[in-house]
C-alpha positions in Angstrom: 2.2 -13.1 2.8 -0.5 -12.0 4.9 -1.7 -8.0 3.5 -5.1 -7.0 4.5 -6.6 -4.2 2.2 -9.3 -2.4 3.9 -11.8 -0.7 1.1 -13.0 2.4 1.2 -15.2 4.0 -2.0 -18.1 5.6 -2.8 -17.7 4.3 -6.5 -15.6 1.5 -7.0 -15.1 2.5 -10.8 -13.3 5.5 -9.3 -9.2 4.7 -9.5 -7.7 2.8 -6.8 -5.6 4.6 -4.4 -3.2 2.2 -2.2 -2.2 3.8 1.2 0.7 2.0 3.2 1.5 2.8 6.5 4.9 3.5 8.3 6.4 0.6 11.0 4.3 0.1 14.3 1.5 1.7 12.9 -2.0 -0.1 10.7 -4.3 1.3 8.0 -6.1 3.1 10.1 -3.8 5.9 10.3 -5.4 7.2 7.0 -8.8 7.3 9.3 -8.9 11.3 8.9 -7.9 11.6 5.2 -10.0 8.2 3.8 -13.4 10.1 3.7 -12.0 13.0 1.6 -10.1 10.6 -0.4 -12.9 8.5 -1.2 -14.7 11.3 -2.9 -12.1 10.8 -5.8 -10.6 7.4 -5.6 -11.5 3.7 -4.2 -9.0 4.0 -1.1 -7.3 0.5 -0.1 -5.7 1.6 3.5 -3.2 -1.6 4.0 -2.3 -3.4 7.2 1.3 -4.8 6.3 1.9 -8.4 8.2 2.2 -7.9 11.9 0.0 -4.5 11.8 -3.4 -4.1 12.3 -5.3 -7.2 11.4 -2.8 -8.8 9.2 -0.6 -12.0 10.9 3.2 -12.2 10.8 3.5 -15.7 8.9 7.3 -17.1 9.9 9.1 -17.7 6.7 8.3 -15.0 4.7 10.5 -12.1 3.6 9.7 -8.4 4.8 12.2 -6.0 3.4 10.5 -3.4 1.6 11.4 -5.0 -2.1 9.3 -8.1 -0.9 6.9 -6.3 0.3 6.2 -4.3 -2.6 5.7 -7.3 -4.7 3.5 -8.8 -2.4 1.2 -5.6 -2.5 1.1 -5.6 -6.1 0.1 -9.3 -6.0 -2.7 -8.6 -3.1 -4.1 -5.9 -5.2 -4.2 -7.5 -8.4 -5.2 -11.3 -7.6 -7.4 -10.7 -4.4 -9.0 -7.2 -5.6 -8.8 -7.3 -9.4 -6.9 -4.0 -9.1 -4.9 -3.5 -12.3 -3.4 0.0 -11.9 -3.2 1.7 -8.7 -1.9 5.4 -7.3 0.3 4.8 -4.2 1.0 6.7 -1.1 3.0 5.9 1.8 4.5 7.1 5.2 7.8 6.5 6.5 8.3 2.7 6.0 5.7 2.9 3.5 6.8 5.5 1.2 9.8 3.4 0.8 7.7 0.7 0.1 5.5 3.0 -2.3 9.0 3.8 -4.1 9.9 0.1 -4.3 6.2 -0.9 -6.0 7.1 1.6 -8.8 10.3 -0.3 -9.3 8.7 -3.7 -9.2 5.6 -2.8 -11.4 5.7 0.5 -13.2 2.8 -0.7 -15.6 0.7 -1.0 -12.6 1.7 1.7 -10.4 0.4 5.2 -12.2 1.5 7.4 -9.5 3.6 7.5 -6.4 3.5 9.9 -3.5 6.4 9.1 -0.6 5.8 11.4 2.4 9.3 11.4 4.6 10.5 7.7 3.1 12.2 5.7 5.6 15.6 3.8 3.7 16.6 5.0 0.3 20.0 4.1 -0.6 23.3 5.7 -2.3 23.9 4.0 -5.3 
């Protein structure tokens, strides 16, 4: 699955913070927060498939659960990140919550800002 992570950091040894944008946005939505966040974290601002510079591949599943699993896999395989904090807005908040569910051993904290979705069960 095509997910692009843009890294911003002053020190790669700092804890990873993954930022997940909402529907119709891109990783650039976080640009005003990144300078302050990168003083404390290695910040990865994502572009979800079909957003920013990430292509939309046919035949993929793009539900929040599938996206969550794909992000965790991308961060681990491509960037070597095995532990991460996650923050997301709207659809990105829902995906962040799903990331905690699919990889609780890797996701250390979640901040869901006005998360979309959620369920009654």
